[in-house]
C-alpha positions as CSV (number, residue, x, y, z in Angstrom):
1,M,-9.5,-11.8,-18.3
2,T,-10.9,-9.7,-20.8
3,D,-12.2,-7.1,-18.9
4,P,-10.8,-6.5,-15.1
5,E,-12.2,-3.3,-14.3
6,S,-15.8,-5.0,-14.5
7,F,-15.1,-7.8,-12.9
8,I,-13.7,-5.3,-10.2
9,R,-17.0,-3.4,-10.2
10,K,-19.2,-7.2,-10.3
11,H,-17.2,-8.7,-7.0
12,T,-16.9,-5.6,-4.5
13,R,-18.7,-2.5,-3.3
14,L,-17.9,0.6,-3.3
15,A,-17.3,1.9,0.2
16,P,-15.4,4.2,2.3
17,A,-12.1,3.2,3.6
18,P,-12.6,2.4,7.3
19,F,-9.5,4.7,8.9
20,V,-10.0,7.0,5.9
21,P,-13.7,7.6,5.4
22,E,-12.9,10.6,3.1
23,I,-11.5,7.9,0.1
24,H,-13.8,5.3,-1.0
25,L,-12.6,2.0,-2.6
26,Y,-14.3,-0.8,-4.3
27,Q,-13.6,-3.9,-1.5
28,A,-14.6,-7.3,-1.1
29,E,-15.4,-8.2,2.4
30,E,-14.7,-12.5,2.0
31,P,-11.1,-13.2,0.8
32,I,-11.6,-16.5,-0.5
33,A,-14.8,-16.5,-2.2
34,L,-13.0,-13.5,-4.2
35,W,-10.0,-15.1,-4.6
36,E,-11.9,-18.1,-6.4
37,E,-13.7,-16.0,-8.6
38,T,-10.5,-14.3,-9.8
39,E,-9.0,-17.7,-10.5
40,G,-12.6,-19.0,-12.5
41,E,-12.3,-15.9,-14.4
42,A,-8.8,-15.9,-15.5
43,A,-8.9,-20.0,-16.0
44,G,-5.6,-20.1,-14.1
45,T,-3.8,-19.5,-10.8
46,Q,-3.8,-16.0,-9.8
47,P,-2.1,-14.0,-6.5
48,P,-4.4,-13.5,-3.8
49,P,-6.6,-10.3,-4.2
50,F,-5.1,-7.8,-1.8
51,W,-5.9,-5.1,-4.1
52,A,-9.5,-5.9,-2.7
53,F,-9.0,-4.7,1.0
54,A,-8.0,-1.6,3.1
55,W,-5.3,-3.3,4.9
56,A,-4.2,-1.8,8.1
57,G,-0.5,-0.2,6.9
58,G,-1.8,1.1,3.9
59,Q,-4.5,3.3,6.1
60,A,-2.3,4.3,8.6
61,V,-0.2,5.5,6.1
62,A,-2.9,7.2,4.1
63,R,-4.5,9.0,7.2
64,Y,-0.9,10.3,7.9
65,V,-0.7,12.0,4.6
66,L,-4.3,13.1,4.5
67,D,-3.4,14.8,8.0
68,N,0.1,15.7,6.9
69,P,-0.2,17.2,3.5
70,D,3.0,19.2,3.4
71,L,4.9,15.6,3.2
72,V,3.6,15.1,-0.5
73,A,2.4,18.6,-1.5
74,G,4.0,19.6,-4.8
75,R,6.4,16.5,-4.8
76,R,6.6,13.1,-6.7
77,V,5.2,10.3,-5.1
78,L,5.9,6.6,-5.3
79,D,3.4,4.0,-3.7
80,L,5.2,0.8,-3.6
81,A,3.0,-2.5,-3.7
82,A,0.3,-0.4,-3.8
83,G,-2.8,-2.7,-3.8
84,S,-6.2,-1.0,-4.1
85,G,-4.0,2.3,-4.5
86,L,-5.3,3.6,-1.3
87,V,-1.7,5.4,-0.7
88,A,-1.4,6.6,-3.9
89,I,-4.9,8.3,-3.9
90,A,-4.4,10.2,-0.4
91,A,-1.3,11.2,-2.0
92,A,-2.9,12.8,-4.9
93,R,-5.8,14.1,-2.6
94,A,-3.2,16.0,-0.6
95,G,-1.8,17.6,-3.8
96,A,1.0,15.9,-4.8
97,A,2.8,16.7,-8.3
98,R,2.7,13.3,-9.4
99,V,1.4,10.1,-8.2
100,T,2.9,6.7,-9.3
101,A,1.3,3.3,-8.0
102,V,3.2,0.0,-8.9
103,E,2.0,-3.4,-8.2
104,I,3.0,-7.0,-9.6
105,D,-0.5,-7.9,-10.0
106,P,-2.4,-7.0,-13.3
107,L,-5.6,-7.3,-11.2
108,A,-4.4,-4.4,-8.9
109,I,-3.7,-2.3,-11.4
110,A,-7.2,-2.1,-12.9
111,A,-8.2,-1.6,-9.3
112,I,-6.0,1.2,-8.7
113,A,-7.7,2.4,-12.2
114,V,-11.6,2.2,-10.7
115,N,-10.4,3.6,-7.6
116,A,-8.9,6.6,-9.0
117,A,-11.4,7.5,-10.9
118,A,-14.1,7.1,-8.2
119,N,-12.1,9.5,-6.2
120,G,-11.7,11.7,-8.7
121,V,-7.8,11.7,-8.9
122,I,-5.0,10.9,-11.7
123,I,-2.7,8.0,-10.6
124,T,-0.1,6.9,-12.9
125,A,-0.2,2.7,-12.3
126,S,2.7,0.8,-13.3
127,L,2.6,-3.0,-13.5
128,A,6.5,-3.1,-12.5
129,D,8.5,-4.4,-10.2
130,V,10.9,-1.5,-9.2
131,L,12.5,-2.7,-6.1
132,D,16.0,-3.7,-7.7
133,T,15.9,0.0,-9.3
134,A,16.9,3.2,-8.6
135,P,14.6,5.5,-6.4
136,T,13.8,8.7,-8.3
137,D,10.7,10.1,-6.4
138,D,10.7,12.5,-3.5
139,V,8.2,10.5,-1.5
140,I,8.3,6.7,-1.2
141,L,5.2,5.4,0.6
142,A,4.2,1.8,1.7
143,G,1.5,0.1,3.6
144,D,2.0,-3.7,4.8
145,V,5.1,-4.9,2.6
146,F,7.2,-6.5,5.8
147,Y,5.0,-10.0,5.3
148,S,7.6,-12.2,4.3
149,R,11.8,-12.4,4.8
150,E,12.6,-12.0,1.1
151,M,10.0,-9.0,0.4
152,A,10.9,-7.1,4.0
153,G,14.8,-7.4,2.8
154,R,14.3,-6.3,-0.4
155,M,11.5,-3.4,0.4
156,L,14.0,-2.3,3.1
157,A,17.1,-2.1,0.9
158,Y,14.5,0.1,-1.8
159,L,13.6,2.4,1.1
160,R,17.2,3.1,2.4
161,R,18.3,4.2,-0.9
162,A,15.6,6.4,-1.2
163,A,16.2,7.7,1.9
164,E,20.0,8.2,1.6
165,G,19.3,10.0,-1.9
166,G,17.2,12.2,0.2
167,A,13.8,11.4,-0.2
168,R,11.3,10.6,2.5
169,T,10.5,7.4,3.1
170,L,7.3,6.0,4.9
171,A,6.0,2.7,5.7
172,G,3.2,1.7,7.8
173,D,3.1,-2.0,9.4
174,P,0.7,-3.6,12.2
175,G,3.4,-5.6,13.4
176,R,4.0,-8.4,10.6
177,A,6.4,-10.8,11.4
178,Y,9.8,-9.5,9.4
179,L,9.3,-5.7,10.4
180,P,12.9,-4.3,10.4
181,K,12.3,-2.1,13.8
182,A,16.2,-1.6,14.1
183,D,16.2,0.1,10.8
184,L,13.2,2.2,11.5
185,R,12.0,5.1,13.6
186,E,8.2,5.6,14.7
187,V,6.4,8.3,13.1
188,A,2.8,8.0,14.0
189,V,0.6,5.2,15.9
190,Y,-3.3,4.7,15.3
191,E,-5.6,2.0,16.0
192,V,-7.3,1.1,12.6
193,P,-10.3,-0.8,11.9
194,V,-9.7,-3.9,9.7
195,V,-11.5,-6.8,7.9
196,A,-11.7,-9.5,11.1
197,T,-11.7,-12.6,8.4
198,L,-8.3,-11.3,7.5
199,E,-6.7,-10.1,10.7
200,D,-8.6,-12.3,13.0
201,A,-9.6,-9.1,14.8
202,A,-11.2,-6.1,14.5
203,V,-8.8,-3.3,15.3
204,K,-4.8,-3.6,14.8
205,R,-2.7,-1.1,16.6
206,T,-0.6,0.1,13.3
207,T,3.0,2.1,13.4
208,V,4.0,4.4,10.3
209,W,7.6,4.1,10.5
210,E,10.0,6.1,8.6
211,V,14.2,4.7,7.6
212,R,16.4,5.3,10.0
213,L,19.7,6.4,8.4
214,G,22.8,5.1,10.0
215,P,24.7,1.8,10.2
216,V,22.7,-0.9,8.7
217,A,21.5,-3.5,11.4
218,E,23.1,-6.7,11.5
219,A,19.9,-8.5,11.7
220,A,16.0,-7.4,11.1
221,P,14.3,-8.5,14.5
222,V,11.2,-10.5,14.5
223,A,8.2,-8.4,15.9
């Protein structure tokens, strides 16, 4: 794709995130049609356009960050599997000293750039898989990352390493299948508006969790 930022602007609409209206994102209304457009434009198989939607977990974390700015103010913040960059934008607006958003989808990196510009914040977007590296940031944030067994295991291991190193680690989740509740403690609960075609519901009860330090649970229960 020669001009991903133009593609994003063409196929999405700039609008407030439903639960975080202070932040505007380039969002799509229908996931399948957009996915087909990305594959047609790129002339090949592309990952689902997760970057084009304000997912429940990300909205919950963004809301919590904006309502509790002391969490990130003056600190180095990492947004994992950042998607649209919603959580990273919230951290920047709440006064973080530096915000990095990591993604493995090049279109998501472009979406983070256009969304950051639309909200007047500076975010470093990095195309990388960092889950097997050593965490170095002060605050680690993630939204909707426990959707597969493999991702949940790798994400929890990374968040645990970060927490053991002294970082604050928060993850938002609306009850995905592989949420490792035994390893987490509840921080906040919200009723989050979502895209019904994605979730089969207009509102999802969504929890912000923090890693619970201590012995590793023998198995991550299925919610």
